[in-house]
PDB file of N, CA, C and O in Angstrom:
ATOM      1  N   MET A   1     -41.306-165.919  70.526  1.00  0.00           N
ATOM      2  CA  MET A   1     -41.778-164.596  70.907  1.00  0.00           C
ATOM      3  C   MET A   1     -40.798-163.982  71.903  1.00  0.00           C
ATOM      4  O   MET A   1     -40.362-164.647  72.843  1.00  0.00           O
ATOM      5  N   THR A   2     -40.462-162.737  71.698  1.00  0.00           N
ATOM      6  CA  THR A   2     -39.529-162.031  72.578  1.00  0.00           C
ATOM      7  C   THR A   2     -40.279-161.427  73.751  1.00  0.00           C
ATOM      8  O   THR A   2     -41.373-160.886  73.594  1.00  0.00           O
ATOM      9  N   ASN A   3     -39.676-161.527  74.931  1.00  0.00           N
ATOM     10  CA  ASN A   3     -40.295-160.907  76.100  1.00  0.00           C
ATOM     11  C   ASN A   3     -39.528-159.642  76.487  1.00  0.00           C
ATOM     12  O   ASN A   3     -38.473-159.353  75.923  1.00  0.00           O
ATOM     13  N   VAL A   4     -40.055-158.902  77.435  1.00  0.00           N
ATOM     14  CA  VAL A   4     -39.492-157.605  77.820  1.00  0.00           C
ATOM     15  C   VAL A   4     -38.049-157.735  78.291  1.00  0.00           C
ATOM     16  O   VAL A   4     -37.192-156.962  77.863  1.00  0.00           O
ATOM     17  N   THR A   5     -37.771-158.682  79.148  1.00  0.00           N
ATOM     18  CA  THR A   5     -36.425-158.825  79.693  1.00  0.00           C
ATOM     19  C   THR A   5     -35.416-159.199  78.608  1.00  0.00           C
ATOM     20  O   THR A   5     -34.337-158.610  78.538  1.00  0.00           O
ATOM     21  N   THR A   6     -35.752-160.159  77.776  1.00  0.00           N
ATOM     22  CA  THR A   6     -34.842-160.593  76.713  1.00  0.00           C
ATOM     23  C   THR A   6     -34.569-159.461  75.736  1.00  0.00           C
ATOM     24  O   THR A   6     -33.428-159.237  75.331  1.00  0.00           O
ATOM     25  N   LEU A   7     -35.614-158.759  75.365  1.00  0.00           N
ATOM     26  CA  LEU A   7     -35.479-157.650  74.430  1.00  0.00           C
ATOM     27  C   LEU A   7     -34.552-156.566  74.970  1.00  0.00           C
ATOM     28  O   LEU A   7     -33.649-156.111  74.268  1.00  0.00           O
ATOM     29  N   HIS A   8     -34.773-156.152  76.216  1.00  0.00           N
ATOM     30  CA  HIS A   8     -33.983-155.069  76.797  1.00  0.00           C
ATOM     31  C   HIS A   8     -32.591-155.502  77.244  1.00  0.00           C
ATOM     32  O   HIS A   8     -31.682-154.673  77.303  1.00  0.00           O
ATOM     33  N   ALA A   9     -32.405-156.776  77.557  1.00  0.00           N
ATOM     34  CA  ALA A   9     -31.090-157.264  77.986  1.00  0.00           C
ATOM     35  C   ALA A   9     -30.062-157.154  76.861  1.00  0.00           C
ATOM     36  O   ALA A   9     -28.862-157.101  77.128  1.00  0.00           O
ATOM     37  N   LYS A  10     -30.510-157.120  75.625  1.00  0.00           N
ATOM     38  CA  LYS A  10     -29.616-157.007  74.471  1.00  0.00           C
ATOM     39  C   LYS A  10     -29.222-155.566  74.177  1.00  0.00           C
ATOM     40  O   LYS A  10     -28.369-155.318  73.325  1.00  0.00           O
ATOM     41  N   ASP A  11     -29.830-154.624  74.870  1.00  0.00           N
ATOM     42  CA  ASP A  11     -29.633-153.199  74.594  1.00  0.00           C
ATOM     43  C   ASP A  11     -28.766-152.566  75.679  1.00  0.00           C
ATOM     44  O   ASP A  11     -29.186-152.489  76.834  1.00  0.00           O
ATOM     45  N   ASN A  12     -27.569-152.115  75.328  1.00  0.00           N
ATOM     46  CA  ASN A  12     -26.649-151.526  76.305  1.00  0.00           C
ATOM     47  C   ASN A  12     -27.178-150.252  76.952  1.00  0.00           C
ATOM     48  O   ASN A  12     -26.657-149.825  77.983  1.00  0.00           O
ATOM     49  N   TYR A  13     -28.198-149.640  76.368  1.00  0.00           N
ATOM     50  CA  TYR A  13     -28.777-148.435  76.942  1.00  0.00           C
ATOM     51  C   TYR A  13     -29.804-148.748  78.030  1.00  0.00           C
ATOM     52  O   TYR A  13     -30.314-147.837  78.682  1.00  0.00           O
ATOM     53  N   MET A  14     -30.106-150.028  78.226  1.00  0.00           N
ATOM     54  CA  MET A  14     -31.157-150.424  79.155  1.00  0.00           C
ATOM     55  C   MET A  14     -30.643-151.243  80.340  1.00  0.00           C
ATOM     56  O   MET A  14     -31.427-151.913  81.011  1.00  0.00           O
ATOM     57  N   ILE A  15     -29.355-151.198  80.600  1.00  0.00           N
ATOM     58  CA  ILE A  15     -28.739-152.019  81.645  1.00  0.00           C
ATOM     59  C   ILE A  15     -29.358-151.757  83.019  1.00  0.00           C
ATOM     60  O   ILE A  15     -29.675-152.702  83.741  1.00  0.00           O
ATOM     61  N   THR A  16     -29.530-150.505  83.383  1.00  0.00           N
ATOM     62  CA  THR A  16     -30.072-150.181  84.699  1.00  0.00           C
ATOM     63  C   THR A  16     -31.511-150.675  84.831  1.00  0.00           C
ATOM     64  O   THR A  16     -31.895-151.185  85.884  1.00  0.00           O
ATOM     65  N   PHE A  17     -32.300-150.529  83.785  1.00  0.00           N
ATOM     66  CA  PHE A  17     -33.684-151.000  83.801  1.00  0.00           C
ATOM     67  C   PHE A  17     -33.739-152.517  83.994  1.00  0.00           C
ATOM     68  O   PHE A  17     -34.529-153.011  84.799  1.00  0.00           O
ATOM     69  N   VAL A  18     -32.910-153.249  83.266  1.00  0.00           N
ATOM     70  CA  VAL A  18     -32.892-154.710  83.380  1.00  0.00           C
ATOM     71  C   VAL A  18     -32.434-155.129  84.771  1.00  0.00           C
ATOM     72  O   VAL A  18     -32.981-156.077  85.336  1.00  0.00           O
ATOM     73  N   LYS A  19     -31.441-154.441  85.336  1.00  0.00           N
ATOM     74  CA  LYS A  19     -31.003-154.730  86.711  1.00  0.00           C
ATOM     75  C   LYS A  19     -32.173-154.560  87.671  1.00  0.00           C
ATOM     76  O   LYS A  19     -32.363-155.367  88.581  1.00  0.00           O
ATOM     77  N   GLY A  20     -32.953-153.506  87.460  1.00  0.00           N
ATOM     78  CA  GLY A  20     -34.115-153.259  88.317  1.00  0.00           C
ATOM     79  C   GLY A  20     -35.158-154.348  88.209  1.00  0.00           C
ATOM     80  O   GLY A  20     -35.748-154.749  89.212  1.00  0.00           O
ATOM     81  N   LEU A  21     -35.391-154.831  86.997  1.00  0.00           N
ATOM     82  CA  LEU A  21     -36.338-155.936  86.821  1.00  0.00           C
ATOM     83  C   LEU A  21     -35.889-157.170  87.594  1.00  0.00           C
ATOM     84  O   LEU A  21     -36.689-157.832  88.255  1.00  0.00           O
ATOM     85  N   LYS A  22     -34.603-157.467  87.502  1.00  0.00           N
ATOM     86  CA  LYS A  22     -34.081-158.649  88.185  1.00  0.00           C
ATOM     87  C   LYS A  22     -34.092-158.463  89.694  1.00  0.00           C
ATOM     88  O   LYS A  22     -34.448-159.382  90.433  1.00  0.00           O
ATOM     89  N   MET A  23     -33.706-157.282  90.154  1.00  0.00           N
ATOM     90  CA  MET A  23     -33.636-157.016  91.585  1.00  0.00           C
ATOM     91  C   MET A  23     -35.010-157.122  92.248  1.00  0.00           C
ATOM     92  O   MET A  23     -35.132-157.642  93.357  1.00  0.00           O
ATOM     93  N   THR A  24     -36.023-156.634  91.571  1.00  0.00           N
ATOM     94  CA  THR A  24     -37.374-156.640  92.142  1.00  0.00           C
ATOM     95  C   THR A  24     -38.138-157.917  91.802  1.00  0.00           C
ATOM     96  O   THR A  24     -39.285-158.095  92.213  1.00  0.00           O
ATOM     97  N   ARG A  25     -37.494-158.795  91.054  1.00  0.00           N
ATOM     98  CA  ARG A  25     -38.096-160.052  90.593  1.00  0.00           C
ATOM     99  C   ARG A  25     -39.339-159.824  89.739  1.00  0.00           C
ATOM    100  O   ARG A  25     -40.231-160.671  89.692  1.00  0.00           O
ATOM    101  N   LEU A  26     -39.392-158.698  89.077  1.00  0.00           N
ATOM    102  CA  LEU A  26     -40.506-158.411  88.174  1.00  0.00           C
ATOM    103  C   LEU A  26     -40.286-159.016  86.790  1.00  0.00           C
ATOM    104  O   LEU A  26     -41.205-159.052  85.972  1.00  0.00           O
ATOM    105  N   GLU A  27     -39.077-159.487  86.531  1.00  0.00           N
ATOM    106  CA  GLU A  27     -38.817-160.089  85.216  1.00  0.00           C
ATOM    107  C   GLU A  27     -39.699-161.312  84.987  1.00  0.00           C
ATOM    108  O   GLU A  27     -40.136-161.555  83.862  1.00  0.00           O
ATOM    109  N   ASP A  28     -39.965-162.084  86.036  1.00  0.00           N
ATOM    110  CA  ASP A  28     -40.835-163.251  85.881  1.00  0.00           C
ATOM    111  C   ASP A  28     -42.243-162.833  85.475  1.00  0.00           C
ATOM    112  O   ASP A  28     -42.864-163.460  84.617  1.00  0.00           O
ATOM    113  N   THR A  29     -42.735-161.780  86.093  1.00  0.00           N
ATOM    114  CA  THR A  29     -44.063-161.277  85.751  1.00  0.00           C
ATOM    115  C   THR A  29     -44.100-160.806  84.308  1.00  0.00           C
ATOM    116  O   THR A  29     -45.013-161.157  83.560  1.00  0.00           O
ATOM    117  N   LEU A  30     -43.119-160.017  83.916  1.00  0.00           N
ATOM    118  CA  LEU A  30     -43.105-159.474  82.562  1.00  0.00           C
ATOM    119  C   LEU A  30     -42.785-160.519  81.494  1.00  0.00           C
ATOM    120  O   LEU A  30     -43.054-160.299  80.313  1.00  0.00           O
ATOM    121  N   ASN A  31     -42.221-161.638  81.896  1.00  0.00           N
ATOM    122  CA  ASN A  31     -41.943-162.703  80.949  1.00  0.00           C
ATOM    123  C   ASN A  31     -43.124-163.654  80.780  1.00  0.00           C
ATOM    124  O   ASN A  31     -43.102-164.539  79.924  1.00  0.00           O
ATOM    125  N   SER A  32     -44.149-163.464  81.596  1.00  0.00           N
ATOM    126  CA  SER A  32     -45.347-164.286  81.464  1.00  0.00           C
ATOM    127  C   SER A  32     -46.267-163.679  80.404  1.00  0.00           C
ATOM    128  O   SER A  32     -45.964-162.636  79.825  1.00  0.00           O
ATOM    129  N   ASN A  33     -47.373-164.338  80.165  1.00  0.00           N
ATOM    130  CA  ASN A  33     -48.320-163.827  79.169  1.00  0.00           C
ATOM    131  C   ASN A  33     -48.860-162.477  79.601  1.00  0.00           C
ATOM    132  O   ASN A  33     -49.240-162.292  80.757  1.00  0.00           O
ATOM    133  N   GLY A  34     -48.891-161.543  78.679  1.00  0.00           N
ATOM    134  CA  GLY A  34     -49.363-160.190  78.943  1.00  0.00           C
ATOM    135  C   GLY A  34     -50.813-160.061  78.607  1.00  0.00           C
ATOM    136  O   GLY A  34     -51.595-160.980  78.852  1.00  0.00           O
ATOM    137  N   PRO A  35     -51.172-158.992  78.077  1.00  0.00           N
ATOM    138  CA  PRO A  35     -50.300-157.943  77.545  1.00  0.00           C
ATOM    139  C   PRO A  35     -49.829-156.991  78.645  1.00  0.00           C
ATOM    140  O   PRO A  35     -50.487-156.829  79.672  1.00  0.00           O
ATOM    141  N   PHE A  36     -48.689-156.376  78.407  1.00  0.00           N
ATOM    142  CA  PHE A  36     -48.121-155.394  79.320  1.00  0.00           C
ATOM    143  C   PHE A  36     -47.752-154.133  78.544  1.00  0.00           C
ATOM    144  O   PHE A  36     -47.384-154.193  77.371  1.00  0.00           O
ATOM    145  N   THR A  37     -47.854-153.020  79.204  1.00  0.00           N
ATOM    146  CA  THR A  37     -47.333-151.773  78.669  1.00  0.00           C
ATOM    147  C   THR A  37     -46.210-151.354  79.609  1.00  0.00           C
ATOM    148  O   THR A  37     -46.424-151.200  80.811  1.00  0.00           O
ATOM    149  N   VAL A  38     -45.020-151.172  79.060  1.00  0.00           N
ATOM    150  CA  VAL A  38     -43.862-150.844  79.889  1.00  0.00           C
ATOM    151  C   VAL A  38     -43.231-149.565  79.371  1.00  0.00           C
ATOM    152  O   VAL A  38     -42.886-149.461  78.194  1.00  0.00           O
ATOM    153  N   PHE A  39     -43.086-148.599  80.256  1.00  0.00           N
ATOM    154  CA  PHE A  39     -42.346-147.385  79.948  1.00  0.00           C
ATOM    155  C   PHE A  39     -40.971-147.564  80.580  1.00  0.00           C
ATOM    156  O   PHE A  39     -40.828-147.461  81.798  1.00  0.00           O
ATOM    157  N   ALA A  40     -39.970-147.829  79.763  1.00  0.00           N
ATOM    158  CA  ALA A  40     -38.653-148.206  80.256  1.00  0.00           C
ATOM    159  C   ALA A  40     -37.648-147.082  80.042  1.00  0.00           C
ATOM    160  O   ALA A  40     -37.291-146.774  78.905  1.00  0.00           O
ATOM    161  N   PRO A  41     -37.190-146.467  81.134  1.00  0.00           N
ATOM    162  CA  PRO A  41     -36.181-145.418  80.994  1.00  0.00           C
ATOM    163  C   PRO A  41     -34.812-145.990  80.631  1.00  0.00           C
ATOM    164  O   PRO A  41     -34.476-147.113  81.005  1.00  0.00           O
ATOM    165  N   THR A  42     -34.041-145.211  79.909  1.00  0.00           N
ATOM    166  CA  THR A  42     -32.684-145.617  79.533  1.00  0.00           C
ATOM    167  C   THR A  42     -31.709-145.324  80.664  1.00  0.00           C
ATOM    168  O   THR A  42     -32.065-144.674  81.647  1.00  0.00           O
ATOM    169  N   ASN A  43     -30.484-145.804  80.523  1.00  0.00           N
ATOM    170  CA  ASN A  43     -29.433-145.507  81.506  1.00  0.00           C
ATOM    171  C   ASN A  43     -29.252-144.000  81.655  1.00  0.00           C
ATOM    172  O   ASN A  43     -29.040-143.507  82.763  1.00  0.00           O
ATOM    173  N   LEU A  44     -29.333-143.271  80.554  1.00  0.00           N
ATOM    174  CA  LEU A  44     -29.185-141.818  80.598  1.00  0.00           C
ATOM    175  C   LEU A  44     -30.257-141.185  81.482  1.00  0.00           C
ATOM    176  O   LEU A  44     -29.973-140.264  82.248  1.00  0.00           O
ATOM    177  N   SER A  45     -31.469-141.674  81.375  1.00  0.00           N
ATOM    178  CA  SER A  45     -32.557-141.151  82.213  1.00  0.00           C
ATOM    179  C   SER A  45     -32.302-141.439  83.683  1.00  0.00           C
ATOM    180  O   SER A  45     -32.479-140.562  84.528  1.00  0.00           O
ATOM    181  N   PHE A  46     -31.887-142.665  83.997  1.00  0.00           N
ATOM    182  CA  PHE A  46     -31.568-142.990  85.383  1.00  0.00           C
ATOM    183  C   PHE A  46     -30.420-142.127  85.887  1.00  0.00           C
ATOM    184  O   PHE A  46     -30.382-141.777  87.066  1.00  0.00           O
ATOM    185  N   GLY A  47     -29.488-141.781  85.014  1.00  0.00           N
ATOM    186  CA  GLY A  47     -28.346-140.959  85.389  1.00  0.00           C
ATOM    187  C   GLY A  47     -28.715-139.542  85.782  1.00  0.00           C
ATOM    188  O   GLY A  47     -27.928-138.854  86.433  1.00  0.00           O
ATOM    189  N   LYS A  48     -29.898-139.096  85.397  1.00  0.00           N
ATOM    190  CA  LYS A  48     -30.335-137.743  85.742  1.00  0.00           C
ATOM    191  C   LYS A  48     -30.991-137.680  87.117  1.00  0.00           C
ATOM    192  O   LYS A  48     -31.324-136.594  87.593  1.00  0.00           O
ATOM    193  N   LEU A  49     -31.177-138.818  87.753  1.00  0.00           N
ATOM    194  CA  LEU A  49     -31.743-138.850  89.107  1.00  0.00           C
ATOM    195  C   LEU A  49     -30.704-138.394  90.118  1.00  0.00           C
ATOM    196  O   LEU A  49     -29.518-138.295  89.804  1.00  0.00           O
ATOM    197  N   ASP A  50     -31.154-138.122  91.321  1.00  0.00           N
ATOM    198  CA  ASP A  50     -30.273-137.779  92.429  1.00  0.00           C
ATOM    199  C   ASP A  50     -29.158-138.815  92.534  1.00  0.00           C
ATOM    200  O   ASP A  50     -29.418-140.017  92.485  1.00  0.00           O
ATOM    201  N   GLY A  51     -27.925-138.355  92.676  1.00  0.00           N
ATOM    202  CA  GLY A  51     -26.733-139.190  92.622  1.00  0.00           C
ATOM    203  C   GLY A  51     -26.786-140.540  93.303  1.00  0.00           C
ATOM    204  O   GLY A  51     -26.315-141.519  92.725  1.00  0.00           O
ATOM    205  N   GLY A  52     -27.335-140.643  94.499  1.00  0.00           N
ATOM    206  CA  GLY A  52     -27.270-141.905  95.220  1.00  0.00           C
ATOM    207  C   GLY A  52     -28.498-142.782  95.114  1.00  0.00           C
ATOM    208  O   GLY A  52     -28.486-143.910  95.608  1.00  0.00           O
ATOM    209  N   ILE A  53     -29.551-142.305  94.491  1.00  0.00           N
ATOM    210  CA  ILE A  53     -30.805-143.062  94.516  1.00  0.00           C
ATOM    211  C   ILE A  53     -30.701-144.399  93.795  1.00  0.00           C
ATOM    212  O   ILE A  53     -31.225-145.395  94.294  1.00  0.00           O
ATOM    213  N   VAL A  54     -30.050-144.457  92.651  1.00  0.00           N
ATOM    214  CA  VAL A  54     -29.927-145.726  91.926  1.00  0.00           C
ATOM    215  C   VAL A  54     -29.074-146.705  92.727  1.00  0.00           C
ATOM    216  O   VAL A  54     -29.360-147.902  92.754  1.00  0.00           O
ATOM    217  N   LYS A  55     -28.033-146.203  93.374  1.00  0.00           N
ATOM    218  CA  LYS A  55     -27.204-147.072  94.216  1.00  0.00           C
ATOM    219  C   LYS A  55     -28.013-147.628  95.378  1.00  0.00           C
ATOM    220  O   LYS A  55     -27.839-148.787  95.756  1.00  0.00           O
ATOM    221  N   GLU A  56     -28.904-146.807  95.954  1.00  0.00           N
ATOM    222  CA  GLU A  56     -29.778-147.282  97.029  1.00  0.00           C
ATOM    223  C   GLU A  56     -30.730-148.350  96.507  1.00  0.00           C
ATOM    224  O   GLU A  56     -30.973-149.347  97.187  1.00  0.00           O
ATOM    225  N   TRP A  57     -31.269-148.156  95.314  1.00  0.00           N
ATOM    226  CA  TRP A  57     -32.141-149.173  94.710  1.00  0.00           C
ATOM    227  C   TRP A  57     -31.385-150.471  94.515  1.00  0.00           C
ATOM    228  O   TRP A  57     -31.895-151.548  94.825  1.00  0.00           O
ATOM    229  N   GLU A  58     -30.154-150.370  93.995  1.00  0.00           N
ATOM    230  CA  GLU A  58     -29.346-151.565  93.743  1.00  0.00           C
ATOM    231  C   GLU A  58     -28.987-152.279  95.045  1.00  0.00           C
ATOM    232  O   GLU A  58     -28.774-153.491  95.052  1.00  0.00           O
ATOM    233  N   ALA A  59     -28.920-151.530  96.141  1.00  0.00           N
ATOM    234  CA  ALA A  59     -28.618-152.118  97.439  1.00  0.00           C
ATOM    235  C   ALA A  59     -29.859-152.749  98.076  1.00  0.00           C
ATOM    236  O   ALA A  59     -29.774-153.330  99.158  1.00  0.00           O
ATOM    237  N   GLY A  60     -30.992-152.636  97.417  1.00  0.00           N
ATOM    238  CA  GLY A  60     -32.214-153.247  97.933  1.00  0.00           C
ATOM    239  C   GLY A  60     -33.121-152.300  98.697  1.00  0.00           C
ATOM    240  O   GLY A  60     -34.199-152.691  99.143  1.00  0.00           O
ATOM    241  N   LYS A  61     -32.690-151.062  98.847  1.00  0.00           N
ATOM    242  CA  LYS A  61     -33.526-150.086  99.532  1.00  0.00           C
ATOM    243  C   LYS A  61     -34.673-149.715  98.595  1.00  0.00           C
ATOM    244  O   LYS A  61     -34.455-149.498  97.403  1.00  0.00           O
ATOM    245  N   TYR A  62     -35.858-149.644  99.112  1.00  0.00           N
ATOM    246  CA  TYR A  62     -37.063-149.268  98.364  1.00  0.00           C
ATOM    247  C   TYR A  62     -37.587-150.361  97.441  1.00  0.00           C
ATOM    248  O   TYR A  62     -38.442-150.079  96.602  1.00  0.00           O
ATOM    249  N   THR A  63     -37.109-151.597  97.562  1.00  0.00           N
ATOM    250  CA  THR A  63     -37.589-152.664  96.680  1.00  0.00           C
ATOM    251  C   THR A  63     -39.108-152.811  96.735  1.00  0.00           C
ATOM    252  O   THR A  63     -39.726-152.927  95.676  1.00  0.00           O
ATOM    253  N   PRO A  64     -39.745-152.814  97.910  1.00  0.00           N
ATOM    254  CA  PRO A  64     -41.211-152.932  97.919  1.00  0.00           C
ATOM    255  C   PRO A  64     -41.891-151.781  97.170  1.00  0.00           C
ATOM    256  O   PRO A  64     -42.887-151.994  96.479  1.00  0.00           O
ATOM    257  N   GLU A  65     -41.362-150.576  97.305  1.00  0.00           N
ATOM    258  CA  GLU A  65     -41.935-149.428  96.598  1.00  0.00           C
ATOM    259  C   GLU A  65     -41.768-149.563  95.095  1.00  0.00           C
ATOM    260  O   GLU A  65     -42.688-149.250  94.340  1.00  0.00           O
ATOM    261  N   LEU A  66     -40.615-150.020  94.655  1.00  0.00           N
ATOM    262  CA  LEU A  66     -40.364-150.190  93.229  1.00  0.00           C
ATOM    263  C   LEU A  66     -41.278-151.251  92.626  1.00  0.00           C
ATOM    264  O   LEU A  66     -41.710-151.118  91.481  1.00  0.00           O
ATOM    265  N   LYS A  67     -41.572-152.286  93.376  1.00  0.00           N
ATOM    266  CA  LYS A  67     -42.443-153.356  92.877  1.00  0.00           C
ATOM    267  C   LYS A  67     -43.885-152.905  92.752  1.00  0.00           C
ATOM    268  O   LYS A  67     -44.663-153.523  92.025  1.00  0.00           O
ATOM    269  N   SER A  68     -44.252-151.849  93.439  1.00  0.00           N
ATOM    270  CA  SER A  68     -45.667-151.423  93.444  1.00  0.00           C
ATOM    271  C   SER A  68     -46.025-150.574  92.249  1.00  0.00           C
ATOM    272  O   SER A  68     -47.206-150.306  92.028  1.00  0.00           O
ATOM    273  N   PHE A  69     -45.059-150.142  91.474  1.00  0.00           N
ATOM    274  CA  PHE A  69     -45.361-149.284  90.322  1.00  0.00           C
ATOM    275  C   PHE A  69     -45.838-150.072  89.151  1.00  0.00           C
ATOM    276  O   PHE A  69     -46.135-149.500  88.102  1.00  0.00           O
TER     277      PHE A  69
END
């Protein structure tokens, strides 16, 4: 059975989303038994955000907030 992380890790359009899963350690949760509903934005969608916000997320800023969604 394929899980969310494995499925999206194979897709070059989902790199930022997969990085976020790993950074927030939510990949373990999503790889466990669900069911889960995931709305996963593509790299293009993340690119439309304010220029520095994704870099701040990658630097660990807002990790607790990201985990709460």
